[in-house]
N, CA and C atoms as an extended XYZ file, in Angstrom:
585
Properties=species:S:1:pos:R:3:atomname:S:1:resname:S:1:resid:I:1 pbc="F F F"
N         0.821       -1.197        0.000 N   MET     1
C         0.000        0.000        0.000 CA  MET     1
C         0.862        1.257        0.000 C   MET     1
N         2.158        1.149        0.160 N   ARG     2
C         3.019        2.314        0.230 CA  ARG     2
C         3.306        2.895       -1.143 C   ARG     2
N         2.435        2.650       -2.098 N   ASN     3
C         2.612        3.207       -3.437 CA  ASN     3
C         1.982        4.590       -3.498 C   ASN     3
N         2.375        5.428       -2.543 N   GLU     4
C         1.917        6.808       -2.441 CA  GLU     4
C         0.438        6.933       -2.122 C   GLU     4
N        -0.126        5.911       -1.551 N   ALA     5
C        -1.491        6.012       -1.035 CA  ALA     5
C        -1.395        6.370        0.436 C   ALA     5
N        -2.200        7.316        0.865 N   SER     6
C        -2.268        7.694        2.274 CA  SER     6
C        -3.595        7.210        2.822 C   SER     6
N        -3.546        6.655        4.013 N   LEU     7
C        -4.729        6.027        4.583 CA  LEU     7
C        -5.096        6.646        5.924 C   LEU     7
N        -6.317        7.157        6.001 N   ILE     8
C        -6.892        7.643        7.254 CA  ILE     8
C        -7.908        6.603        7.695 C   ILE     8
N        -7.739        6.108        8.903 N   TYR     9
C        -8.639        5.084        9.462 CA  TYR     9
C        -9.519        5.776       10.492 C   TYR     9
N       -10.788        5.957       10.151 N   MET    10
C       -11.732        6.659       11.023 CA  MET    10
C       -12.651        5.644       11.685 C   MET    10
N       -12.582        5.570       12.991 N   GLY    11
C       -13.407        4.619       13.725 CA  GLY    11
C       -14.308        5.309       14.724 C   GLY    11
N       -15.251        4.541       15.191 N   GLY    12
C       -16.199        5.000       16.196 CA  GLY    12
C       -17.258        3.933       16.350 C   GLY    12
N       -17.975        3.976       17.441 N   VAL    13
C       -19.007        2.962       17.666 CA  VAL    13
C       -20.138        3.147       16.658 C   VAL    13
N       -20.915        2.087       16.404 N   PRO    14
C       -22.091        2.253       15.543 CA  PRO    14
C       -23.011        3.328       16.128 C   PRO    14
N       -23.336        4.312       15.315 N   GLY    15
C       -24.179        5.413       15.777 CA  GLY    15
C       -23.396        6.653       16.169 C   GLY    15
N       -22.069        6.620       16.008 N   SER    16
C       -21.263        7.801       16.350 CA  SER    16
C       -21.318        8.856       15.251 C   SER    16
N       -21.693        8.456       14.044 N   GLY    17
C       -21.802        9.401       12.939 CA  GLY    17
C       -20.688        9.300       11.916 C   GLY    17
N       -19.829        8.296       12.034 N   LYS    18
C       -18.672        8.217       11.142 CA  LYS    18
C       -19.048        8.022        9.676 C   LYS    18
N       -20.073        7.233        9.389 N   THR    19
C       -20.475        7.018        7.994 CA  THR    19
C       -21.038        8.302        7.394 C   THR    19
N       -21.845        9.006        8.152 N   THR    20
C       -22.372       10.301        7.687 CA  THR    20
C       -21.225       11.262        7.408 C   THR    20
N       -20.271       11.330        8.328 N   ILE    21
C       -19.111       12.207        8.148 CA  ILE    21
C       -18.335       11.797        6.898 C   ILE    21
N       -18.065       10.507        6.746 N   GLY    22
C       -17.309       10.024        5.587 CA  GLY    22
C       -17.966       10.382        4.268 C   GLY    22
N       -19.267       10.164        4.187 N   LYS    23
C       -19.988       10.471        2.942 CA  LYS    23
C       -19.977       11.966        2.644 C   LYS    23
N       -20.180       12.787        3.673 N   LEU    24
C       -20.196       14.239        3.461 CA  LEU    24
C       -18.811       14.771        3.109 C   LEU    24
N       -17.778       14.247        3.755 N   ILE    25
C       -16.407       14.673        3.441 CA  ILE    25
C       -16.062       14.321        1.998 C   ILE    25
N       -16.462       13.130        1.547 N   SER    26
C       -16.132       12.732        0.169 CA  SER    26
C       -16.847       13.609       -0.856 C   SER    26
N       -18.010       14.147       -0.498 N   LYS    27
C       -18.702       15.077       -1.402 CA  LYS    27
C       -18.037       16.448       -1.379 C   LYS    27
N       -17.640       16.878       -0.191 N   LYS    28
C       -17.038       18.204       -0.039 CA  LYS    28
C       -15.605       18.238       -0.574 C   LYS    28
N       -14.879       17.131       -0.392 N   LEU    29
C       -13.488       17.033       -0.829 CA  LEU    29
C       -13.344       15.815       -1.744 C   LEU    29
N       -13.683       15.952       -3.020 N   PRO    30
C       -13.718       14.793       -3.920 CA  PRO    30
C       -12.372       14.104       -4.135 C   PRO    30
N       -11.260       14.745       -3.763 N   ASP    31
C        -9.957       14.085       -3.890 CA  ASP    31
C        -9.774       12.986       -2.848 C   ASP    31
N       -10.598       13.005       -1.820 N   ILE    32
C       -10.532       11.962       -0.798 CA  ILE    32
C       -11.445       10.825       -1.227 C   ILE    32
N       -10.863        9.654       -1.306 N   LYS    33
C       -11.642        8.469       -1.691 CA  LYS    33
C       -12.176        7.821       -0.417 C   LYS    33
N       -13.486        7.785       -0.273 N   TYR    34
C       -14.134        7.273        0.934 CA  TYR    34
C       -14.530        5.813        0.742 C   TYR    34
N       -14.205        4.989        1.735 N   ILE    35
C       -14.567        3.571        1.710 CA  ILE    35
C       -15.256        3.227        3.021 C   ILE    35
N       -16.494        2.770        2.931 N   SER    36
C       -17.220        2.301        4.110 CA  SER    36
C       -16.942        0.810        4.262 C   SER    36
N       -16.235        0.445        5.319 N   SER    37
C       -15.864       -0.965        5.487 CA  SER    37
C       -17.085       -1.856        5.648 C   SER    37
N       -18.119       -1.355        6.304 N   GLY    38
C       -19.320       -2.162        6.515 CA  GLY    38
C       -19.983       -2.572        5.214 C   GLY    38
N       -19.987       -1.666        4.240 N   GLU    39
C       -20.610       -1.970        2.951 CA  GLU    39
C       -19.862       -3.075        2.206 C   GLU    39
N       -18.590       -3.247        2.512 N   ILE    40
C       -17.785       -4.288        1.874 CA  ILE    40
C       -17.781       -5.563        2.712 C   ILE    40
N       -17.673       -5.403        4.040 N   LYS    41
C       -17.545       -6.576        4.916 CA  LYS    41
C       -18.858       -7.332        5.108 C   LYS    41
N       -19.985       -6.633        5.122 N   ARG    42
C       -21.272       -7.323        5.339 CA  ARG    42
C       -21.540       -8.405        4.291 C   ARG    42
N       -21.436       -8.095        2.992 N   PRO    43
C       -21.670       -9.153        1.997 CA  PRO    43
C       -20.650      -10.293        2.089 C   PRO    43
N       -19.408       -9.971        2.438 N   GLU    44
C       -18.381      -11.013        2.559 CA  GLU    44
C       -18.690      -11.941        3.730 C   GLU    44
N       -19.200      -11.402        4.833 N   ALA    45
C       -19.585      -12.236        5.981 CA  ALA    45
C       -20.715      -13.181        5.587 C   ALA    45
N       -21.676      -12.666        4.833 N   LYS    46
C       -22.784      -13.516        4.358 CA  LYS    46
C       -22.263      -14.608        3.419 C   LYS    46
N       -21.362      -14.220        2.516 N   ARG    47
C       -20.829      -15.172        1.543 CA  ARG    47
C       -20.011      -16.274        2.225 C   ARG    47
N       -19.127      -15.878        3.136 N   ARG    48
C       -18.230      -16.846        3.779 CA  ARG    48
C       -18.902      -17.697        4.848 C   ARG    48
N       -19.714      -17.036        5.670 N   PHE    49
C       -20.215      -17.713        6.867 CA  PHE    49
C       -21.735      -17.815        6.930 C   PHE    49
N       -22.423      -17.271        5.935 N   ALA    50
C       -23.891      -17.264        5.903 CA  ALA    50
C       -24.463      -16.667        7.185 C   ALA    50
N       -23.797      -15.619        7.677 N   GLN    51
C       -24.236      -14.941        8.893 CA  GLN    51
C       -24.097      -13.438        8.723 C   GLN    51
N       -24.881      -12.724        9.512 N   SER    52
C       -24.747      -11.277        9.590 CA  SER    52
C       -23.413      -10.952       10.254 C   SER    52
N       -22.794       -9.874        9.840 N   LEU    53
C       -21.526       -9.441       10.416 CA  LEU    53
C       -21.636       -9.285       11.929 C   LEU    53
N       -22.760       -8.782       12.411 N   SER    54
C       -22.929       -8.538       13.849 CA  SER    54
C       -23.077       -9.820       14.662 C   SER    54
N       -23.280      -10.962       14.007 N   LEU    55
C       -23.460      -12.226       14.727 CA  LEU    55
C       -22.224      -13.122       14.710 C   LEU    55
N       -21.155      -12.681       14.069 N   LEU    56
C       -19.956      -13.506       13.976 CA  LEU    56
C       -19.227      -13.572       15.310 C   LEU    56
N       -18.555      -14.701       15.556 N   ASP    57
C       -17.735      -14.813       16.761 CA  ASP    57
C       -16.410      -14.081       16.529 C   ASP    57
N       -15.570      -14.072       17.557 N   GLN    58
C       -14.334      -13.300       17.506 CA  GLN    58
C       -13.433      -13.719       16.348 C   GLN    58
N       -13.225      -14.992       16.165 N   GLU    59
C       -12.332      -15.474       15.115 CA  GLU    59
C       -12.849      -15.093       13.722 C   GLU    59
N       -14.131      -15.279       13.484 N   LYS    60
C       -14.699      -14.951       12.171 CA  LYS    60
C       -14.688      -13.443       11.928 C   LYS    60
N       -14.975      -12.664       12.962 N   THR    61
C       -14.939      -11.202       12.842 CA  THR    61
C       -13.533      -10.752       12.472 C   THR    61
N       -12.553      -11.316       13.148 N   PHE    62
C       -11.156      -10.975       12.877 CA  PHE    62
C       -10.772      -11.377       11.454 C   PHE    62
N       -11.211      -12.547       11.005 N   GLN    63
C       -10.918      -13.012        9.640 CA  GLN    63
C       -11.477      -12.047        8.597 C   GLN    63
N       -12.710      -11.604        8.803 N   ILE    64
C       -13.336      -10.680        7.845 CA  ILE    64
C       -12.575       -9.363        7.807 C   ILE    64
N       -12.177       -8.850        8.973 N   ASN    65
C       -11.459       -7.581        8.984 CA  ASN    65
C       -10.076       -7.721        8.350 C   ASN    65
N        -9.387       -8.831        8.604 N   ALA    66
C        -8.082       -9.059        7.976 CA  ALA    66
C        -8.235       -9.159        6.456 C   ALA    66
N        -9.278       -9.861        6.003 N   TRP    67
C        -9.549       -9.964        4.563 CA  TRP    67
C        -9.780       -8.571        3.970 C   TRP    67
N       -10.578       -7.748        4.666 N   PHE    68
C       -10.882       -6.400        4.201 CA  PHE    68
C        -9.600       -5.571        4.056 C   PHE    68
N        -8.763       -5.567        5.093 N   LEU    69
C        -7.547       -4.762        5.050 CA  LEU    69
C        -6.558       -5.289        4.013 C   LEU    69
N        -6.472       -6.595        3.853 N   ASN    70
C        -5.618       -7.177        2.818 CA  ASN    70
C        -6.106       -6.767        1.428 C   ASN    70
N        -7.417       -6.787        1.229 N   SER    71
C        -7.990       -6.357       -0.057 CA  SER    71
C        -7.650       -4.899       -0.331 C   SER    71
N        -7.743       -4.069        0.704 N   LEU    72
C        -7.390       -2.656        0.543 CA  LEU    72
C        -5.931       -2.508        0.133 C   LEU    72
N        -5.081       -3.239        0.820 N   GLU    73
C        -3.650       -3.142        0.543 CA  GLU    73
C        -3.354       -3.464       -0.919 C   GLU    73
N        -4.071       -4.415       -1.486 N   GLN    74
C        -3.866       -4.814       -2.875 CA  GLN    74
C        -4.437       -3.792       -3.859 C   GLN    74
N        -5.502       -3.110       -3.473 N   GLU    75
C        -6.257       -2.277       -4.412 CA  GLU    75
C        -5.886       -0.799       -4.409 C   GLU    75
N        -5.392       -0.287       -3.292 N   LEU    76
C        -5.181        1.150       -3.198 CA  LEU    76
C        -4.058        1.610       -4.112 C   LEU    76
N        -4.303        2.732       -4.746 N   THR    77
C        -3.303        3.347       -5.600 CA  THR    77
C        -3.000        4.726       -5.029 C   THR    77
N        -2.317        5.535       -5.777 N   LYS    78
C        -1.947        6.869       -5.320 CA  LYS    78
C        -3.185        7.663       -4.906 C   LYS    78
N        -3.083        8.376       -3.818 N   GLY    79
C        -4.175        9.228       -3.378 CA  GLY    79
C        -4.411        9.126       -1.885 C   GLY    79
N        -5.454        9.776       -1.456 N   LEU    80
C        -5.823        9.824       -0.044 CA  LEU    80
C        -7.125        9.065        0.152 C   LEU    80
N        -7.114        8.134        1.082 N   TYR    81
C        -8.269        7.279        1.355 CA  TYR    81
C        -8.742        7.480        2.783 C   TYR    81
N       -10.041        7.564        2.937 N   LEU    82
C       -10.683        7.644        4.248 CA  LEU    82
C       -11.486        6.366        4.435 C   LEU    82
N       -11.069        5.556        5.399 N   ILE    83
C       -11.731        4.284        5.682 CA  ILE    83
C       -12.590        4.453        6.918 C   ILE    83
N       -13.854        4.128        6.808 N   ASP    84
C       -14.795        4.177        7.924 CA  ASP    84
C       -14.910        2.760        8.474 C   ASP    84
N       -14.518        2.582        9.731 N   SER    85
C       -14.549        1.252       10.329 CA  SER    85
C       -14.719        1.373       11.839 C   SER    85
N       -14.268        0.364       12.555 N   HIS    86
C       -14.297        0.353       14.020 CA  HIS    86
C       -12.925       -0.084       14.507 C   HIS    86
N       -12.619        0.272       15.739 N   TYR    87
C       -11.409       -0.238       16.384 CA  TYR    87
C       -11.732       -1.497       17.179 C   TYR    87
N       -12.936       -1.563       17.697 N   THR    88
C       -13.417       -2.754       18.401 CA  THR    88
C       -14.842       -3.014       17.936 C   THR    88
N       -15.335       -4.192       18.267 N   TYR    89
C       -16.723       -4.491       17.927 CA  TYR    89
C       -17.276       -5.454       18.963 C   TYR    89
N       -18.505       -5.189       19.431 N   PRO    90
C       -19.086       -6.090       20.432 CA  PRO    90
C       -19.494       -7.420       19.806 C   PRO    90
N       -19.218       -8.477       20.538 N   LEU    91
C       -19.620       -9.819       20.121 CA  LEU    91
C       -20.932      -10.188       20.797 C   LEU    91
N       -21.618      -11.204       20.302 N   PRO    92
C       -22.904      -11.591       20.898 CA  PRO    92
C       -22.834      -11.893       22.401 C   PRO    92
N       -21.657      -12.299       22.895 N   ASP    93
C       -21.533      -12.605       24.329 CA  ASP    93
C       -21.176      -11.376       25.170 C   ASP    93
N       -21.246      -10.180       24.585 N   SER    94
C       -20.954       -8.893       25.233 CA  SER    94
C       -19.468       -8.638       25.464 C   SER    94
N       -18.603       -9.481       24.923 N   SER    95
C       -17.177       -9.170       24.954 CA  SER    95
C       -16.861       -8.343       23.699 C   SER    95
N       -15.624       -7.922       23.568 N   PHE    96
C       -15.240       -7.087       22.435 CA  PHE    96
C       -14.051       -7.700       21.719 C   PHE    96
N       -14.032       -7.551       20.408 N   VAL    97
C       -12.914       -8.021       19.599 CA  VAL    97
C       -12.196       -6.795       19.035 C   VAL    97
N       -10.865       -6.860       19.032 N   ARG    98
C       -10.073       -5.820       18.372 CA  ARG    98
C       -10.169       -6.076       16.878 C   ARG    98
N       -10.439       -5.043       16.117 N   LEU    99
C       -10.664       -5.243       14.686 CA  LEU    99
C        -9.462       -4.937       13.807 C   LEU    99
N        -8.487       -4.256       14.318 N   LEU   100
C        -7.358       -3.879       13.478 CA  LEU   100
C        -6.223       -4.886       13.660 C   LEU   100
N        -6.028       -5.789       12.686 N   PRO   101
C        -4.913       -6.733       12.810 CA  PRO   101
C        -3.593       -5.970       12.896 C   PRO   101
N        -2.755       -6.378       13.823 N   GLU   102
C        -1.508       -5.659       14.107 CA  GLU   102
C        -0.657       -5.441       12.855 C   GLU   102
N        -0.634       -6.417       11.953 N   GLU   103
C         0.241       -6.293       10.784 CA  GLU   103
C        -0.200       -5.185        9.823 C   GLU   103
N        -1.404       -4.653        9.990 N   TYR   104
C        -1.878       -3.591        9.104 CA  TYR   104
C        -1.783       -2.206        9.728 C   TYR   104
N        -1.508       -2.127       11.012 N   ALA   105
C        -1.476       -0.829       11.691 CA  ALA   105
C        -0.415        0.087       11.103 C   ALA   105
N         0.682       -0.489       10.659 N   ASP   106
C         1.762        0.325       10.117 CA  ASP   106
C         1.396        0.976        8.787 C   ASP   106
N         0.402        0.457        8.096 N   CYS   107
C        -0.031        1.011        6.803 CA  CYS   107
C        -0.876        2.270        6.967 C   CYS   107
N        -1.329        2.518        8.173 N   ILE   108
C        -2.252        3.628        8.414 CA  ILE   108
C        -1.456        4.873        8.778 C   ILE   108
N        -1.800        5.991        8.144 N   ASP   109
C        -1.089        7.240        8.369 CA  ASP   109
C        -1.695        8.079        9.485 C   ASP   109
N        -2.986        7.953        9.686 N   LEU   110
C        -3.668        8.758       10.699 CA  LEU   110
C        -4.863        7.987       11.232 C   LEU   110
N        -4.986        7.965       12.542 N   PHE   111
C        -6.168        7.403       13.189 CA  PHE   111
C        -7.074        8.552       13.608 C   PHE   111
N        -8.364        8.395       13.351 N   ILE   112
C        -9.362        9.353       13.832 CA  ILE   112
C       -10.396        8.569       14.620 C   ILE   112
N       -10.754        9.094       15.782 N   LEU   113
C       -11.832        8.521       16.579 CA  LEU   113
C       -12.984        9.511       16.583 C   LEU   113
N       -14.130        9.075       16.091 N   VAL   114
C       -15.333        9.910       16.123 CA  VAL   114
C       -16.016        9.661       17.461 C   VAL   114
N       -16.120       10.718       18.248 N   GLU   115
C       -16.747       10.606       19.563 CA  GLU   115
C       -18.048       11.386       19.596 C   GLU   115
N       -18.974       10.867       20.348 N   THR   116
C       -20.219       11.564       20.627 CA  THR   116
C       -20.720       11.071       21.972 C   THR   116
N       -21.792       11.636       22.438 N   SER   117
C       -22.322       11.252       23.750 CA  SER   117
C       -23.075        9.928       23.660 C   SER   117
N       -23.170        9.209       24.774 N   PRO   118
C       -23.978        7.988       24.785 CA  PRO   118
C       -25.429        8.260       24.379 C   PRO   118
N       -25.931        9.433       24.747 N   GLU   119
C       -27.311        9.792       24.398 CA  GLU   119
C       -27.486        9.933       22.888 C   GLU   119
N       -26.497       10.543       22.221 N   ASN   120
C       -26.566       10.657       20.757 CA  ASN   120
C       -26.540        9.285       20.096 C   ASN   120
N       -25.661        8.407       20.573 N   VAL   121
C       -25.584        7.046       20.024 CA  VAL   121
C       -26.920        6.344       20.223 C   VAL   121
N       -27.449        6.437       21.426 N   TYR   122
C       -28.731        5.804       21.754 CA  TYR   122
C       -29.830        6.292       20.802 C   TYR   122
N       -29.944        7.611       20.656 N   ASN   123
C       -30.991        8.187       19.800 CA  ASN   123
C       -30.829        7.771       18.341 C   ASN   123
N       -29.608        7.753       17.848 N   ARG   124
C       -29.382        7.338       16.455 CA  ARG   124
C       -29.751        5.876       16.252 C   ARG   124
N       -29.422        5.051       17.222 N   ARG   125
C       -29.750        3.625       17.105 CA  ARG   125
C       -31.255        3.387       17.194 C   ARG   125
N       -31.932        4.132       18.035 N   ILE   126
C       -33.398        4.018       18.122 CA  ILE   126
C       -34.012        4.404       16.777 C   ILE   126
N       -33.522        5.502       16.191 N   GLN   127
C       -34.038        5.949       14.891 CA  GLN   127
C       -33.809        4.902       13.806 C   GLN   127
N       -32.706        4.157       13.903 N   ARG   128
C       -32.389        3.127       12.909 CA  ARG   128
C       -33.121        1.819       13.159 C   ARG   128
N       -33.690        1.666       14.355 N   GLY   129
C       -34.355        0.409       14.681 CA  GLY   129
C       -33.385       -0.687       15.072 C   GLY   129
N       -32.302       -0.333       15.747 N   ARG   130
C       -31.319       -1.329       16.202 CA  ARG   130
C       -31.962       -2.302       17.181 C   ARG   130
N       -31.360       -3.479       17.321 N   ASP   131
C       -31.923       -4.482       18.226 CA  ASP   131
C       -31.813       -4.045       19.693 C   ASP   131
N       -32.504       -4.716       20.548 N   ARG   132
C       -32.669       -4.343       21.959 CA  ARG   132
C       -31.349       -4.191       22.714 C   ARG   132
N       -30.431       -5.133       22.563 N   ASP   133
C       -29.186       -5.093       23.332 CA  ASP   133
C       -28.338       -3.870       23.017 C   ASP   133
N       -28.312       -3.463       21.763 N   SER   134
C       -27.431       -2.367       21.389 CA  SER   134
C       -27.983       -0.991       21.741 C   SER   134
N       -29.173       -0.924       22.328 N   VAL   135
C       -29.690        0.368       22.777 CA  VAL   135
C       -29.723        0.453       24.304 C   VAL   135
N       -29.006       -0.434       24.957 N   ASP   136
C       -28.854       -0.378       26.404 CA  ASP   136
C       -27.791        0.680       26.733 C   ASP   136
N       -28.151        1.685       27.526 N   MET   137
C       -27.260        2.817       27.788 CA  MET   137
C       -25.946        2.382       28.452 C   MET   137
N       -25.997        1.452       29.382 N   ASP   138
C       -24.758        0.992       30.025 CA  ASP   138
C       -23.843        0.305       29.015 C   ASP   138
N       -24.437       -0.466       28.119 N   PHE   139
C       -23.637       -1.147       27.105 CA  PHE   139
C       -23.041       -0.143       26.122 C   PHE   139
N       -23.789        0.879       25.756 N   ILE   140
C       -23.271        1.924       24.861 CA  ILE   140
C       -22.065        2.606       25.505 C   ILE   140
N       -22.160        2.903       26.794 N   LYS   141
C       -21.025        3.526       27.498 CA  LYS   141
C       -19.808        2.607       27.471 C   LYS   141
N       -20.042        1.316       27.642 N   LYS   142
C       -18.944        0.342       27.586 CA  LYS   142
C       -18.328        0.321       26.183 C   LYS   142
N       -19.163        0.350       25.149 N   GLU   143
C       -18.664        0.385       23.765 CA  GLU   143
C       -17.775        1.603       23.532 C   GLU   143
N       -18.244        2.770       23.982 N   LEU   144
C       -17.478        4.004       23.800 CA  LEU   144
C       -16.117        3.912       24.492 C   LEU   144
N       -16.103        3.353       25.686 N   THR   145
C       -14.854        3.195       26.437 CA  THR   145
C       -13.908        2.226       25.739 C   THR   145
N       -14.423        1.081       25.307 N   GLU   146
C       -13.594        0.077       24.621 CA  GLU   146
C       -12.981        0.650       23.343 C   GLU   146
N       -13.779        1.372       22.578 N   GLU   147
C       -13.312        1.947       21.311 CA  GLU   147
C       -12.184        2.948       21.571 C   GLU   147
N       -12.380        3.798       22.563 N   LYS   148
C       -11.384        4.823       22.879 CA  LYS   148
C       -10.085        4.196       23.389 C   LYS   148
N       -10.198        3.228       24.289 N   GLU   149
C        -8.998        2.581       24.821 CA  GLU   149
C        -8.203        1.890       23.718 C   GLU   149
N        -8.903        1.261       22.788 N   GLU   150
C        -8.206        0.542       21.716 CA  GLU   150
C        -7.498        1.490       20.757 C   GLU   150
N        -8.130        2.585       20.369 N   VAL   151
C        -7.463        3.494       19.433 CA  VAL   151
C        -6.260        4.159       20.104 C   VAL   151
N        -6.358        4.468       21.386 N   TYR   152
C        -5.201        5.021       22.090 CA  TYR   152
C        -4.070        3.991       22.151 C   TYR   152
N        -4.412        2.744       22.399 N   ARG   153
C        -3.410        1.680       22.472 CA  ARG   153
C        -2.680        1.528       21.133 C   ARG   153
N        -3.437        1.434       20.046 N   VAL   154
C        -2.844        1.226       18.721 CA  VAL   154
C        -2.025        2.444       18.290 C   VAL   154
N        -2.560        3.625       18.495 N   SER   155
C        -1.856        4.847       18.115 CA  SER   155
C        -0.523        4.958       18.855 C   SER   155
N        -0.550        4.681       20.142 N   HIS   156
C         0.671        4.764       20.944 CA  HIS   156
C         1.669        3.671       20.540 C   HIS   156
N         1.190        2.459       20.399 N   LYS   157
C         2.072        1.333       20.078 CA  LYS   157
C         2.798        1.539       18.752 C   LYS   157
N         2.091        2.053       17.749 N   TYR   158
C         2.678        2.211       16.419 CA  TYR   158
C         3.127        3.638       16.127 C   TYR   158
N         3.041        4.492       17.141 N   ARG   159
C         3.495        5.885       17.030 CA  ARG   159
C         2.895        6.586       15.816 C   ARG   159
N         1.588        6.444       15.731 N   LYS   160
C         0.841        7.069       14.640 CA  LYS   160
C        -0.007        8.193       15.222 C   LYS   160
N        -0.194        9.261       14.461 N   PRO   161
C        -1.023       10.354       14.980 CA  PRO   161
C        -2.475        9.921       15.177 C   PRO   161
N        -3.066       10.477       16.211 N   LEU   162
C        -4.465       10.228       16.539 CA  LEU   162
C        -5.156       11.564       16.728 C   LEU   162
N        -6.286       11.728       16.085 N   GLU   163
C        -7.118       12.915       16.265 CA  GLU   163
C        -8.489       12.471       16.745 C   GLU   163
N        -9.014       13.200       17.717 N   ILE   164
C       -10.361       12.947       18.224 CA  ILE   164
C       -11.291       13.943       17.540 C   ILE   164
N       -12.322       13.437       16.904 N   LEU   165
C       -13.296       14.281       16.214 CA  LEU   165
C       -14.590       14.267       17.011 C   LEU   165
N       -14.899       15.400       17.614 N   ASP   166
C       -16.103       15.525       18.436 CA  ASP   166
C       -17.315       15.700       17.526 C   ASP   166
N       -18.253       14.778       17.605 N   ASN   167
C       -19.456       14.827       16.769 CA  ASN   167
C       -20.705       15.010       17.632 C   ASN   167
N       -20.616       15.943       18.595 N   GLN   168
C       -21.758       16.203       19.468 CA  GLN   168
C       -22.509       17.467       19.073 C   GLN   168
N       -22.028       18.162       18.074 N   GLN   169
C       -22.663       19.398       17.638 CA  GLN   169
C       -23.248       19.205       16.237 C   GLN   169
N       -23.643       20.289       15.623 N   GLU   170
C       -24.175       20.232       14.260 CA  GLU   170
C       -23.143       19.596       13.329 C   GLU   170
N       -23.616       18.837       12.363 N   ILE   171
C       -22.710       18.131       11.452 CA  ILE   171
C       -21.821       19.100       10.680 C   ILE   171
N       -22.313       20.297       10.380 N   SER   172
C       -21.501       21.274        9.647 CA  SER   172
C       -20.264       21.671       10.460 C   SER   172
N       -20.399       21.763       11.771 N   ILE   173
C       -19.259       22.093       12.633 CA  ILE   173
C       -18.278       20.922       12.661 C   ILE   173
N       -18.805       19.709       12.734 N   THR   174
C       -17.945       18.522       12.711 CA  THR   174
C       -17.131       18.479       11.420 C   THR   174
N       -17.758       18.796       10.296 N   LEU   175
C       -17.046       18.781        9.008 CA  LEU   175
C       -15.948       19.838        8.967 C   LEU   175
N       -16.228       21.017        9.490 N   VAL   176
C       -15.208       22.072        9.560 CA  VAL   176
C       -14.030       21.593       10.405 C   VAL   176
N       -14.322       20.957       11.525 N   ASN   177
C       -13.253       20.442       12.389 CA  ASN   177
C       -12.453       19.336       11.703 C   ASN   177
N       -13.127       18.494       10.930 N   PHE   178
C       -12.437       17.437       10.183 CA  PHE   178
C       -11.469       18.066        9.181 C   PHE   178
N       -11.921       19.070        8.472 N   ILE   179
C       -11.066       19.742        7.486 CA  ILE   179
C        -9.882       20.417        8.172 C   ILE   179
N       -10.092       20.974        9.364 N   LYS   180
C        -8.979       21.560       10.124 CA  LYS   180
C        -7.926       20.504       10.439 C   LYS   180
N        -8.371       19.305       10.783 N   ILE   181
C        -7.429       18.206       11.037 CA  ILE   181
C        -6.615       17.931        9.777 C   ILE   181
N        -7.279       17.840        8.633 N   LEU   182
C        -6.582       17.551        7.376 CA  LEU   182
C        -5.554       18.622        7.033 C   LEU   182
N        -5.856       19.863        7.375 N   LYS   183
C        -4.941       20.957        7.065 CA  LYS   183
C        -3.646       20.872        7.862 C   LYS   183
N        -3.685       20.244        9.023 N   THR   184
C        -2.502       20.211        9.880 CA  THR   184
C        -1.662       18.957        9.707 C   THR   184
N        -2.220       17.906        9.133 N   ILE   185
C        -1.514       16.633        9.001 CA  ILE   185
C        -0.799       16.584        7.654 C   ILE   185
N         0.421       16.072        7.666 N   LYS   186
C         1.183       15.908        6.430 CA  LYS   186
C         1.368       14.428        6.143 C   LYS   186
N         1.250       14.068        4.872 N   PHE   187
C         1.542       12.719        4.415 CA  PHE   187
C         2.646       12.816        3.376 C   PHE   187
N         3.664       11.992        3.519 N   PHE   188
C         4.806       12.009        2.615 CA  PHE   188
C         5.400       13.415        2.523 C   PHE   188
N         5.394       14.134        3.659 N   GLY   189
C         5.972       15.465        3.708 CA  GLY   189
C         5.136       16.541        3.049 C   GLY   189
N         3.985       16.199        2.550 N   GLN   190
C         3.123       17.158        1.868 CA  GLN   190
C         1.834       17.351        2.658 C   GLN   190
N         1.367       18.577        2.683 N   LYS   191
C         0.042       18.784        3.257 CA  LYS   191
C        -0.968       18.129        2.328 C   LYS   191
N        -1.946       17.462        2.917 N   ILE   192
C        -2.884       16.729        2.073 CA  ILE   192
C        -4.070       17.565        1.649 C   ILE   192
N        -4.266       18.668        2.334 N   TYR   193
C        -5.401       19.505        1.987 CA  TYR   193
C        -4.950       20.942        2.055 C   TYR   193
N        -5.154       21.662        0.988 N   LYS   194
C        -4.764       23.071        0.940 CA  LYS   194
C        -6.008       23.907        0.748 C   LYS   194
N        -6.153       24.896        1.586 N   ALA   195
C        -7.328       25.776        1.475 CA  ALA   195
C        -6.917       27.126        0.953 C   ALA   195
């Protein structure tokens, strides 16, 4: 993937707003190629295991994510890519699996964590019709904590920059803040976004 492709890995719990942010950023900044990992991984989980991505056990979840990142590594060409994914994911038994295989962490140029309040996550999931377990407020708080701890761990271990994107305000403000992050980060010694 080091063929002059720069990779931003944007994670957050389901309902944090990362997919909305990714889609809006790709419209506002067309030079950024946006990839929603869920849109790619869901069909692969069905094909391989005849199960929904959210119902896979730890080993199968890890296999799907490794397959996804390996596919990216093979396909990416020159340019800037924004990947919407997760750092952790809850399993049916309420434990969490780390989703970023260690061998791929070095390929990532910038980690972004999309944060929002547990109440925002709860409301977004209710609006989407999420299942009963994932709208439990205590569990949502646990998800937010697990996601944050994992991105800090990976960022520190691999000495990669980490930016926290607060998505508790109007989406237009979040987008402005995202663009500010892009203006300050350099890839291959070059600023990736010039205003």
